[in-house]
BAGUKE-365917 format. One line per 3 residues: number of its first residue (from 1); for each residue x, y, z of C-alpha. Coordinates in nm, 2 decimals, always signed. Last residue first. Layout:
REM residues N
NUM = X/Y/Z | ...
END
This chain:
REM residues 695
695 = -4.06/-1.55/-2.53 | -4.13/-1.51/-2.17 | -4.44/-1.65/-2.06
692 = -4.26/-1.84/-1.74 | -4.62/-1.95/-1.59 | -4.77/-1.92/-1.26
689 = -5.07/-2.11/-1.17 | -5.33/-2.09/-0.97 | -5.57/-2.33/-0.81
686 = -5.86/-2.35/-0.53 | -6.10/-2.60/-0.44 | -6.34/-2.51/-0.19
683 = -6.43/-2.86/+0.01 | -6.75/-3.05/-0.01 | -6.72/-3.04/-0.35
680 = -7.07/-3.21/-0.57 | -7.08/-3.55/-0.61 | -7.02/-3.70/-0.92
677 = -6.64/-3.72/-0.85 | -6.32/-3.75/-1.07 | -6.49/-3.49/-1.26
674 = -6.41/-3.17/-1.07 | -6.04/-3.26/-1.02 | -6.02/-3.35/-1.41
671 = -6.22/-2.92/-1.43 | -5.99/-2.77/-1.23 | -5.67/-2.92/-1.38
668 = -5.80/-2.84/-1.73 | -5.88/-2.46/-1.68 | -5.56/-2.40/-1.45
665 = -5.36/-2.54/-1.71 | -5.52/-2.37/-2.01 | -5.56/-2.06/-1.86
662 = -5.16/-2.06/-1.76 | -5.07/-2.11/-2.11 | -4.98/-2.46/-2.25
659 = -4.64/-2.59/-2.31 | -4.64/-2.87/-2.03 | -5.05/-2.97/-2.01
656 = -4.98/-3.35/-2.00 | -4.78/-3.39/-1.69 | -5.03/-3.20/-1.48
653 = -5.29/-3.51/-1.47 | -4.99/-3.71/-1.34 | -4.90/-3.46/-1.09
650 = -5.23/-3.42/-0.95 | -5.33/-3.82/-0.96 | -4.97/-3.81/-0.77
647 = -5.15/-3.56/-0.52 | -5.46/-3.75/-0.43 | -5.75/-3.77/-0.57
644 = -5.88/-3.99/-0.29 | -6.06/-4.31/-0.36 | -6.30/-4.44/-0.04
641 = -6.61/-4.34/-0.26 | -6.50/-4.10/-0.49 | -6.33/-3.80/-0.30
638 = -6.15/-3.51/-0.33 | -5.88/-3.50/-0.10 | -5.60/-3.37/-0.36
635 = -5.81/-3.07/-0.52 | -5.99/-2.94/-0.16 | -5.65/-2.98/+0.00
632 = -5.54/-2.65/-0.21 | -5.33/-2.59/-0.48 | -5.02/-2.41/-0.64
629 = -4.91/-2.49/-0.99 | -4.60/-2.33/-1.09 | -4.53/-2.34/-1.46
626 = -4.24/-2.35/-1.74 | -4.29/-2.24/-2.09 | -3.95/-2.00/-2.07
623 = -3.73/-2.17/-1.80 | -3.87/-2.13/-1.41 | -3.56/-2.16/-1.16
620 = -3.65/-2.24/-0.82 | -3.49/-2.15/-0.46 | -3.67/-2.29/-0.18
617 = -3.68/-2.10/+0.14 | -3.72/-2.30/+0.49 | -4.03/-2.23/+0.70
614 = -3.96/-2.28/+1.05 | -4.21/-2.19/+1.33 | -4.24/-2.05/+1.69
611 = -4.54/-2.01/+1.90 | -4.70/-2.28/+1.77 | -5.05/-2.37/+1.64
608 = -5.12/-2.05/+1.43 | -4.97/-2.09/+1.11 | -4.87/-2.45/+0.94
605 = -4.48/-2.53/+0.97 | -4.25/-2.60/+0.70 | -4.25/-2.81/+0.43
602 = -3.96/-2.81/+0.16 | -4.02/-2.69/-0.19 | -4.08/-2.85/-0.56
599 = -4.30/-3.17/-0.69 | -4.26/-3.28/-1.01 | -4.39/-3.27/-1.38
596 = -4.27/-3.37/-1.73 | -3.94/-3.30/-1.89 | -4.03/-3.04/-2.17
593 = -4.19/-2.72/-2.11 | -4.10/-2.83/-1.75 | -4.43/-2.82/-1.49
590 = -4.33/-2.76/-1.15 | -4.58/-2.89/-0.88 | -4.67/-2.71/-0.58
587 = -4.57/-2.89/-0.23 | -4.89/-2.89/+0.02 | -4.91/-2.61/+0.25
584 = -4.76/-2.64/+0.66 | -4.60/-2.30/+0.59 | -4.44/-2.31/+0.28
581 = -4.18/-2.04/+0.15 | -4.07/-2.01/-0.23 | -3.81/-1.77/-0.37
578 = -3.88/-1.77/-0.74 | -3.64/-1.68/-1.01 | -3.78/-1.62/-1.33
575 = -3.60/-1.73/-1.67 | -3.51/-1.49/-1.97 | -3.14/-1.61/-1.99
572 = -3.07/-1.42/-1.60 | -3.37/-1.33/-1.36 | -3.69/-1.19/-1.33
569 = -3.90/-1.20/-1.02 | -4.12/-1.40/-0.87 | -4.16/-1.41/-0.44
566 = -4.38/-1.74/-0.34 | -4.59/-1.78/-0.05 | -4.77/-2.06/+0.04
563 = -4.97/-2.13/+0.37 | -5.12/-2.35/+0.56 | -5.35/-2.18/+0.86
560 = -5.50/-2.24/+1.22 | -5.80/-2.19/+1.39 | -5.74/-2.14/+1.77
557 = -5.95/-1.84/+1.80 | -5.71/-1.68/+1.53 | -5.64/-1.34/+1.77
554 = -5.34/-1.45/+1.93 | -5.18/-1.72/+1.80 | -5.26/-1.61/+1.45
551 = -5.11/-1.30/+1.53 | -4.80/-1.50/+1.66 | -4.80/-1.69/+1.32
548 = -4.84/-1.36/+1.06 | -4.56/-1.21/+1.25 | -4.34/-1.54/+1.18
545 = -4.44/-1.60/+0.84 | -4.33/-1.21/+0.75 | -4.02/-1.24/+0.92
542 = -3.97/-1.52/+0.64 | -4.13/-1.37/+0.39 | -3.86/-1.04/+0.46
539 = -4.04/-0.72/+0.57 | -4.08/-0.48/+0.31 | -4.35/-0.24/+0.48
536 = -4.56/-0.40/+0.14 | -4.47/-0.73/+0.23 | -4.59/-0.70/+0.64
533 = -4.91/-0.48/+0.57 | -5.00/-0.74/+0.29 | -4.97/-1.00/+0.47
530 = -5.15/-0.88/+0.80 | -5.42/-0.83/+0.57 | -5.46/-1.18/+0.38
527 = -5.43/-1.34/+0.69 | -5.71/-1.07/+0.88 | -5.95/-1.17/+0.61
524 = -5.86/-1.52/+0.62 | -5.93/-1.57/+1.01 | -6.27/-1.37/+0.94
521 = -6.34/-1.62/+0.67 | -6.30/-1.89/+0.91 | -6.50/-1.77/+1.16
518 = -6.83/-1.65/+0.94 | -6.78/-2.02/+0.77 | -6.57/-2.28/+0.72
515 = -6.28/-2.48/+0.87 | -5.89/-2.47/+0.87 | -5.77/-2.13/+0.67
512 = -5.63/-2.24/+0.35 | -5.37/-2.03/+0.17 | -5.22/-1.95/-0.19
509 = -5.01/-1.62/-0.20 | -4.82/-1.52/-0.51 | -4.60/-1.19/-0.44
506 = -4.46/-1.02/-0.74 | -4.08/-0.86/-0.77 | -4.06/-0.50/-0.82
503 = -3.84/-0.47/-0.46 | -4.14/-0.30/-0.29 | -4.35/-0.64/-0.35
500 = -4.64/-0.62/-0.60 | -4.93/-0.86/-0.49 | -5.11/-1.17/-0.62
497 = -5.40/-1.36/-0.40 | -5.53/-1.66/-0.31 | -5.81/-1.80/-0.05
494 = -5.93/-2.11/+0.06 | -6.13/-2.07/+0.42 | -6.46/-2.11/+0.27
491 = -6.81/-1.92/+0.33 | -7.09/-2.15/+0.41 | -7.45/-2.05/+0.23
488 = -7.34/-2.23/-0.12 | -7.32/-2.55/+0.05 | -7.14/-2.73/-0.25
485 = -6.80/-2.59/-0.20 | -6.64/-2.31/-0.36 | -6.48/-2.43/-0.68
482 = -6.19/-2.10/-0.75 | -5.97/-2.15/-1.04 | -5.68/-1.87/-1.09
479 = -5.41/-1.79/-1.39 | -5.11/-1.56/-1.42 | -4.89/-1.52/-1.69
476 = -4.53/-1.41/-1.65 | -4.31/-1.21/-1.92 | -4.52/-0.89/-1.92
473 = -4.73/-0.84/-1.56 | -5.12/-0.85/-1.64 | -5.27/-0.83/-1.26
470 = -5.53/-1.08/-1.16 | -5.88/-1.00/-1.12 | -6.14/-0.92/-0.85
467 = -5.87/-1.11/-0.56 | -6.02/-1.28/-0.37 | -6.15/-1.25/+0.06
464 = -6.42/-1.02/-0.05 | -6.58/-1.26/-0.33 | -6.64/-1.46/-0.02
461 = -6.84/-1.20/+0.15 | -7.03/-1.15/-0.08 | -7.12/-1.50/-0.19
458 = -7.14/-1.57/+0.18 | -7.37/-1.29/+0.20 | -7.63/-1.36/-0.07
455 = -7.56/-1.77/+0.05 | -7.72/-1.63/+0.38 | -7.98/-1.42/+0.22
452 = -8.14/-1.73/+0.00 | -8.07/-1.93/+0.27 | -8.32/-1.66/+0.49
449 = -8.53/-1.67/+0.22 | -8.60/-2.05/+0.12 | -8.65/-2.06/+0.53
446 = -8.91/-1.80/+0.47 | -9.11/-1.99/+0.17 | -9.06/-2.35/+0.35
443 = -9.21/-2.23/+0.64 | -9.53/-2.02/+0.41 | -9.56/-2.33/+0.27
440 = -9.60/-2.55/+0.58 | -9.82/-2.30/+0.74 | -10.07/-2.29/+0.40
437 = -10.07/-2.67/+0.38 | -10.18/-2.66/+0.73 | -10.44/-2.40/+0.65
434 = -10.56/-2.62/+0.34 | -10.55/-2.95/+0.55 | -10.82/-2.79/+0.80
431 = -11.00/-2.65/+0.50 | -11.02/-2.98/+0.36 | -11.14/-3.17/+0.66
428 = -11.41/-2.90/+0.75 | -11.57/-2.95/+0.37 | -11.49/-2.77/+0.07
425 = -11.76/-2.67/-0.17 | -11.84/-2.95/-0.43 | -11.86/-3.04/-0.76
422 = -11.56/-2.86/-0.91 | -11.42/-2.81/-0.60 | -11.34/-2.48/-0.51
419 = -11.05/-2.24/-0.58 | -10.78/-2.19/-0.34 | -10.56/-1.85/-0.25
416 = -10.27/-1.87/-0.06 | -10.14/-1.54/+0.06 | -9.84/-1.30/+0.13
413 = -9.55/-1.33/+0.32 | -9.68/-1.23/+0.69 | -9.44/-1.26/+0.95
410 = -9.48/-1.38/+1.28 | -9.21/-1.69/+1.26 | -9.40/-1.78/+0.92
407 = -9.75/-1.63/+0.76 | -9.88/-1.73/+0.48 | -10.28/-1.58/+0.46
404 = -10.54/-1.84/+0.43 | -10.77/-1.74/+0.08 | -11.12/-1.88/-0.03
401 = -11.28/-2.02/-0.30 | -11.52/-1.90/-0.60 | -11.35/-1.74/-0.91
398 = -11.58/-1.51/-1.09 | -11.70/-1.49/-0.83 | -11.66/-1.47/-0.47
395 = -11.35/-1.54/-0.25 | -11.41/-1.64/+0.10 | -11.17/-1.47/+0.34
392 = -10.93/-1.69/+0.62 | -10.72/-1.51/+0.89 | -10.42/-1.30/+0.94
389 = -10.64/-0.98/+0.92 | -10.40/-0.77/+0.69 | -10.31/-1.11/+0.47
386 = -10.68/-1.19/+0.42 | -10.78/-0.85/+0.34 | -10.51/-0.79/+0.09
383 = -10.62/-1.11/-0.09 | -11.00/-0.97/-0.08 | -10.85/-0.67/-0.27
380 = -10.68/-0.93/-0.52 | -11.00/-1.09/-0.56 | -11.17/-0.73/-0.67
377 = -11.42/-0.55/-0.51 | -11.17/-0.24/-0.56 | -11.00/-0.32/-0.84
374 = -10.65/-0.46/-0.89 | -10.71/-0.73/-1.11 | -10.45/-0.93/-1.14
371 = -10.58/-1.23/-1.05 | -10.90/-1.22/-1.25 | -10.63/-1.22/-1.60
368 = -10.44/-1.48/-1.44 | -10.74/-1.71/-1.40 | -10.88/-1.60/-1.77
365 = -10.53/-1.66/-1.89 | -10.53/-2.01/-1.69 | -10.85/-2.14/-1.83
362 = -10.72/-2.33/-2.07 | -10.48/-2.55/-1.84 | -10.76/-2.70/-1.66
359 = -10.68/-2.77/-1.34 | -10.57/-2.40/-1.27 | -10.21/-2.29/-1.16
356 = -10.07/-1.99/-1.00 | -9.71/-1.88/-0.90 | -9.55/-1.56/-0.75
353 = -9.86/-1.29/-0.81 | -9.75/-0.99/-0.63 | -9.92/-0.86/-0.31
350 = -9.82/-0.49/-0.16 | -9.76/-0.52/+0.18 | -9.50/-0.23/+0.20
347 = -9.22/-0.47/+0.27 | -9.33/-0.69/+0.00 | -9.61/-0.94/-0.01
344 = -9.62/-1.29/-0.19 | -9.90/-1.41/-0.38 | -9.93/-1.79/-0.48
341 = -10.22/-1.91/-0.66 | -10.43/-2.24/-0.68 | -10.70/-2.37/-0.89
338 = -10.99/-2.66/-0.93 | -10.94/-2.74/-0.53 | -10.76/-2.96/-0.25
335 = -10.64/-3.27/-0.47 | -10.63/-3.08/-0.84 | -10.43/-2.89/-0.75
332 = -10.31/-2.86/-0.36 | -9.94/-2.96/-0.47 | -9.88/-2.81/-0.79
329 = -10.01/-2.50/-0.63 | -9.74/-2.49/-0.37 | -9.41/-2.61/-0.65
326 = -9.41/-2.27/-0.75 | -9.34/-2.09/-0.45 | -9.07/-2.32/-0.38
323 = -8.91/-2.29/-0.68 | -8.90/-1.91/-0.66 | -8.76/-1.92/-0.31
320 = -8.47/-2.19/-0.35 | -8.42/-2.37/-0.05 | -8.63/-2.69/-0.20
317 = -8.60/-3.03/+0.00 | -8.82/-2.91/+0.24 | -9.11/-2.83/+0.03
314 = -9.08/-3.16/-0.10 | -9.06/-3.33/+0.26 | -9.37/-3.12/+0.38
311 = -9.61/-3.20/+0.11 | -9.52/-3.57/+0.16 | -9.59/-3.60/+0.51
308 = -9.91/-3.37/+0.42 | -10.06/-3.61/+0.18 | -9.98/-3.86/+0.46
305 = -10.16/-3.70/+0.71 | -10.43/-3.68/+0.46 | -10.42/-3.99/+0.36
302 = -10.47/-4.09/+0.72 | -10.77/-3.87/+0.79 | -10.92/-4.01/+0.49
299 = -10.90/-4.37/+0.59 | -11.05/-4.24/+0.93 | -11.31/-4.06/+0.77
296 = -11.37/-4.34/+0.54 | -11.38/-4.58/+0.87 | -11.58/-4.38/+1.09
293 = -11.85/-4.29/+0.78 | -11.85/-4.72/+0.68 | -11.93/-4.79/+1.14
290 = -12.19/-4.50/+1.09 | -12.37/-4.67/+0.79 | -12.35/-5.02/+0.96
287 = -12.53/-4.84/+1.25 | -12.76/-4.66/+1.02 | -12.86/-4.99/+0.87
284 = -12.98/-5.11/+1.24 | -13.17/-4.83/+1.26 | -13.36/-4.80/+0.98
281 = -13.42/-5.17/+1.00 | -13.58/-5.11/+1.33 | -13.75/-4.81/+1.19
278 = -13.87/-5.02/+0.93 | -13.99/-5.30/+1.15 | -14.19/-4.99/+1.36
275 = -14.38/-4.86/+1.08 | -14.47/-5.21/+0.94 | -14.63/-5.34/+1.26
272 = -14.93/-5.13/+1.31 | -14.93/-5.05/+0.90 | -14.75/-4.75/+0.74
269 = -14.91/-4.87/+0.39 | -14.64/-5.01/+0.16 | -14.38/-4.91/-0.12
266 = -14.09/-4.83/+0.11 | -13.84/-4.61/+0.15 | -13.54/-4.55/+0.36
263 = -13.35/-4.27/+0.42 | -13.03/-4.09/+0.35 | -12.73/-3.82/+0.47
260 = -12.39/-3.89/+0.55 | -12.18/-3.54/+0.62 | -12.31/-3.51/+0.87
257 = -12.38/-3.78/+1.12 | -12.64/-4.07/+1.09 | -12.99/-4.18/+1.18
254 = -13.14/-4.28/+0.86 | -13.52/-4.12/+0.79 | -13.79/-4.37/+0.75
251 = -14.02/-4.31/+0.44 | -14.30/-4.56/+0.37 | -14.50/-4.45/+0.08
248 = -14.83/-4.42/-0.04 | -14.80/-4.40/-0.41 | -14.85/-4.12/-0.60
245 = -14.45/-4.06/-0.57 | -14.36/-4.40/-0.73 | -14.17/-4.64/-0.50
242 = -13.91/-4.85/-0.77 | -14.04/-5.18/-0.85 | -13.87/-5.47/-0.65
239 = -13.58/-5.40/-0.40 | -13.30/-5.11/-0.42 | -13.02/-5.03/-0.21
236 = -12.75/-4.76/-0.17 | -12.96/-4.54/-0.41 | -12.76/-4.19/-0.46
233 = -12.83/-3.87/-0.32 | -12.54/-3.59/-0.41 | -12.21/-3.70/-0.62
230 = -12.06/-3.41/-0.42 | -11.91/-3.61/-0.14 | -12.13/-3.53/+0.17
227 = -12.20/-3.96/+0.14 | -12.55/-3.91/+0.03 | -12.73/-4.26/+0.09
224 = -13.06/-4.35/-0.05 | -13.22/-4.68/+0.05 | -13.52/-4.80/-0.19
221 = -13.83/-5.04/-0.14 | -14.08/-5.18/-0.39 | -14.41/-5.36/-0.36
218 = -14.38/-5.41/+0.03 | -14.53/-5.76/+0.18 | -14.40/-5.62/+0.54
215 = -14.20/-5.92/+0.58 | -14.07/-5.96/+0.21 | -13.95/-5.56/+0.25
212 = -13.77/-5.58/+0.51 | -13.61/-5.92/+0.39 | -13.52/-5.73/+0.08
209 = -13.41/-5.41/+0.24 | -13.20/-5.59/+0.48 | -13.03/-5.80/+0.14
206 = -13.03/-5.48/-0.02 | -12.84/-5.31/+0.24 | -12.57/-5.58/+0.29
203 = -12.50/-5.58/-0.10 | -12.46/-5.21/-0.10 | -12.25/-5.17/+0.24
200 = -12.00/-5.43/+0.16 | -11.79/-5.24/-0.08 | -11.47/-5.42/-0.09
197 = -11.62/-5.74/+0.06 | -11.43/-5.85/+0.35 | -11.63/-5.74/+0.60
194 = -11.94/-5.89/+0.47 | -12.25/-5.67/+0.61 | -12.43/-5.82/+0.89
191 = -12.74/-5.96/+0.95 | -12.88/-6.07/+1.30 | -13.16/-5.84/+1.30
188 = -13.32/-6.05/+1.03 | -13.30/-6.31/+1.14 | -13.43/-6.25/+1.46
185 = -13.70/-6.05/+1.28 | -13.78/-6.39/+1.09 | -13.76/-6.60/+1.39
182 = -13.97/-6.35/+1.58 | -14.27/-6.40/+1.27 | -14.35/-6.10/+1.10
179 = -14.73/-5.98/+1.10 | -15.06/-6.17/+1.10 | -15.32/-5.93/+0.87
176 = -15.50/-5.71/+1.09 | -15.84/-5.75/+1.24 | -15.77/-5.81/+1.57
173 = -15.36/-5.70/+1.64 | -15.10/-5.89/+1.56 | -14.95/-6.28/+1.52
170 = -14.91/-6.37/+1.84 | -15.30/-6.27/+1.97 | -15.33/-6.04/+2.22
167 = -15.31/-6.11/+2.60 | -15.66/-6.06/+2.83 | -15.53/-5.82/+3.10
164 = -15.35/-6.03/+3.43 | -15.46/-5.94/+3.78 | -15.22/-6.02/+3.97
161 = -15.26/-6.23/+4.28 | -15.00/-6.48/+4.27 | -14.68/-6.34/+4.01
158 = -14.72/-6.68/+3.81 | -14.63/-6.47/+3.49 | -14.94/-6.68/+3.31
155 = -14.96/-7.03/+3.14 | -15.30/-7.12/+2.97 | -15.11/-7.17/+2.62
152 = -14.85/-7.39/+2.77 | -14.96/-7.67/+2.47 | -15.08/-7.39/+2.23
149 = -14.70/-7.25/+2.23 | -14.45/-7.55/+2.19 | -14.43/-7.58/+1.81
146 = -14.15/-7.26/+1.78 | -14.02/-7.24/+2.11 | -14.21/-7.00/+2.37
143 = -14.17/-6.64/+2.47 | -14.41/-6.51/+2.71 | -14.48/-6.14/+2.82
140 = -14.54/-5.92/+3.11 | -14.65/-5.58/+3.17 | -14.65/-5.39/+3.49
137 = -14.83/-5.20/+3.78 | -14.79/-5.05/+4.10 | -14.81/-5.12/+4.48
134 = -15.13/-5.25/+4.51 | -15.06/-5.48/+4.20 | -15.18/-5.42/+3.86
131 = -15.11/-5.68/+3.56 | -15.07/-5.67/+3.18 | -15.05/-5.90/+2.92
128 = -14.83/-6.09/+2.67 | -14.86/-6.41/+2.44 | -14.66/-6.59/+2.21
125 = -14.43/-6.23/+2.22 | -14.27/-6.11/+1.90 | -14.57/-5.86/+1.71
122 = -14.74/-5.76/+2.09 | -14.40/-5.70/+2.22 | -14.30/-5.47/+1.92
119 = -14.61/-5.27/+1.94 | -14.62/-5.24/+2.33 | -14.46/-4.90/+2.33
116 = -14.21/-4.82/+2.06 | -13.94/-4.64/+2.26 | -14.01/-4.35/+2.44
113 = -13.60/-4.21/+2.51 | -13.57/-4.22/+2.11 | -13.16/-4.28/+2.09
110 = -12.94/-4.00/+2.04 | -12.63/-4.13/+1.98 | -12.72/-4.14/+1.61
107 = -12.79/-3.82/+1.56 | -13.09/-3.63/+1.40 | -13.36/-3.80/+1.61
104 = -13.66/-3.94/+1.48 | -13.66/-4.23/+1.66 | -14.03/-4.36/+1.59
101 = -14.28/-4.35/+1.89 | -14.52/-4.60/+1.96 | -14.84/-4.51/+2.18
98 = -14.91/-4.90/+2.41 | -14.73/-4.75/+2.68 | -14.97/-4.50/+2.79
95 = -15.19/-4.77/+2.81 | -15.03/-4.92/+3.13 | -15.22/-4.68/+3.36
92 = -15.14/-4.45/+3.62 | -14.94/-4.41/+3.93 | -14.56/-4.52/+3.99
89 = -14.44/-4.81/+4.14 | -14.27/-5.02/+3.83 | -14.34/-5.38/+3.74
86 = -14.14/-5.60/+3.44 | -14.24/-5.93/+3.40 | -14.05/-6.18/+3.18
83 = -14.18/-6.51/+3.12 | -13.95/-6.80/+2.94 | -14.01/-7.09/+2.68
80 = -13.95/-7.44/+2.64 | -13.82/-7.64/+2.94 | -13.90/-7.35/+3.16
77 = -13.81/-7.01/+3.21 | -13.86/-6.76/+3.46 | -13.77/-6.36/+3.50
74 = -13.90/-6.17/+3.72 | -13.76/-5.79/+3.68 | -13.92/-5.52/+3.96
71 = -13.84/-5.15/+3.85 | -13.74/-4.85/+4.10 | -13.89/-4.52/+3.98
68 = -13.95/-4.26/+3.68 | -14.25/-4.43/+3.58 | -14.19/-4.28/+3.22
65 = -13.85/-4.31/+3.08 | -13.75/-4.61/+3.34 | -14.07/-4.80/+3.24
62 = -14.05/-4.70/+2.86 | -13.68/-4.84/+2.86 | -13.76/-5.18/+3.08
59 = -14.02/-5.28/+2.85 | -13.83/-5.21/+2.55 | -13.49/-5.36/+2.64
56 = -13.70/-5.65/+2.77 | -13.86/-5.71/+2.46 | -13.52/-5.71/+2.20
53 = -13.31/-5.89/+2.50 | -13.60/-6.19/+2.50 | -13.65/-6.17/+2.10
50 = -13.28/-6.21/+2.05 | -13.20/-6.51/+2.31 | -13.47/-6.74/+2.21
47 = -13.27/-6.95/+2.06 | -13.05/-7.00/+2.36 | -13.31/-7.11/+2.56
44 = -13.06/-7.37/+2.77 | -13.25/-7.33/+3.07 | -12.94/-7.15/+3.25
41 = -12.81/-6.96/+2.95 | -13.15/-6.85/+2.92 | -13.17/-6.71/+3.28
38 = -12.85/-6.54/+3.23 | -12.96/-6.37/+2.96 | -13.25/-6.23/+3.13
35 = -13.06/-6.13/+3.40 | -12.77/-5.96/+3.15 | -13.05/-5.79/+2.97
32 = -13.21/-5.64/+3.28 | -12.88/-5.48/+3.39 | -12.86/-5.33/+3.00
29 = -13.23/-5.19/+3.05 | -13.12/-5.06/+3.40 | -12.81/-4.82/+3.32
26 = -12.99/-4.55/+3.20 | -13.13/-4.53/+3.59 | -13.48/-4.58/+3.77
23 = -13.29/-4.85/+4.02 | -13.34/-5.22/+3.99 | -13.51/-5.51/+4.19
20 = -13.42/-5.83/+4.05 | -13.66/-6.20/+4.09 | -13.47/-6.46/+3.92
17 = -13.62/-6.81/+3.82 | -13.39/-7.02/+3.56 | -13.12/-7.08/+3.85
14 = -13.30/-7.29/+4.09 | -13.55/-7.21/+4.36 | -13.58/-6.87/+4.28
11 = -13.27/-6.63/+4.36 | -13.40/-6.27/+4.49 | -13.18/-6.03/+4.34
8 = -13.10/-5.63/+4.49 | -13.07/-5.31/+4.30 | -13.02/-4.98/+4.50
5 = -13.36/-4.88/+4.71 | -13.56/-4.57/+4.61 | -13.88/-4.82/+4.54
2 = -13.81/-4.94/+4.90 | -13.76/-5.28/+4.96
END
């Protein structure tokens, strides 16, 4: 088979002999290990697995990287040991492989390409040697079970015609102290951290360092690690005495990703086997440190996600602009910085300090002074730059940190400035979290501003639907109470009005338009205006209600209205005569000065539902001190769980108020209705009291 062919396997007499040709590919070491593992399993030589896989990896890696040809792998096992031969098809000598190169790569995934040559083979193999064939060259090694090496010392690789070189001593090179045993190295490499410990790395690193130091005869050793958390390089593991700078030290950097950084340091001479073992130990420790870094990064990211979710929930709960801006710095400090400030921008781009906080409250006056400074090289100048550019801007002294713009729906609302941590600068994860906080904060501020504008519009519109004041009339007392729904951004459909009639009487109007919002407010305004026009023209109340019904059927948009109209004028003997019309509205409560409370009036048809309506007239006489109480369904339908306030409770609440002024009656009934439930009103509450104040 040519050297460029794909992999092929040639089976021996039994499963304990295998010969395989593999291509010059990065996957070749893994394939070679699979062959060795299968032969060891067949020969029941599992106790040689670690050393065999380690040495096979080294030889195949070197051959792939330097020979760059196909490889022949021969694996022969017997009852007491294993022989592995790796041959390539390149010209040259095997001497090039004896140069050991340590892994100095900065990244853990960039494994050293040249391996460590034959140093590991020299230390761990029972015997090893080189072979030269007409087609190429190779290296073989023999691994025997402990105590069996002497019996089979003459055994070679068994490749006919091969020219084997003299094997080196199992303990190391001539003239050098014996190196560590393969069993000791295997035990070292099998060491794993205790996954159930709170922080397993210190104990694991100490155990690993102790075993290494004992194998190479080091007087002391340290493993230093900087996790990039602002605490600097800390001692992760220690053995024996602390290595002294004046001594000959062996240092091996730990191949870990940023922000981790560290090194393994031994108070030992960098001998032939000490450095490779230290490199191997450092690499094994680095793998577990990488796992630790990834685990901590994952935990940290989960913590940041939880923080962002909680921050979003808190910001979303506030629809008050000032409260939202005051909340933002409290979320940031001290978790994401020493101080935080929120500036808002007006329509001309000028910044105003809205809220600020510092981890040390004694520094707040100084922080406030620095933030309000408007000089050309001040913090506020850099904040203006961040707002203008719409990007992150660093802040120099005296309050070091950085600023990010507050942008929501394409509008620049201001800036969020954050001071650096006390011990370290912000890492990329923290910067990303702060930018996310800024986006969520900007959206919360914009939502609060929109809600405040809607609330202002709703309140303005609601005020326009109610009379600013009630008229003062001799002998007649008027009083009203109005409580809007708990949603201050919605306009209710409840309204009341008191207006003069052409015949000298006064007209009391209490109504409720179905629904809420701007559409309901438009219908409410329509009802008020049509009534005013009709009654001012002298139309009788019955006819006015009919005309109003026609208008709502045509222009009400499917909404209906309940209405109570009461024309009030002086009668004989100091009483007041009331002509009462009810268009689908609840009957008012008649409160006699000395005879309790009762309902009066005859129900009629609500407006806007049918082409024609009925609205009977009820005549009511109010003696001096008597009152007539009008209300909307926001009073009677107020809920406490499943229980309604109801009309009977309203009548019972009104009865003890006989003889009181209209203002007192209206205020007491309002208080009673509100206190009936701890929940905010779900519907508007309107109460209007008409009282005969004749002396």
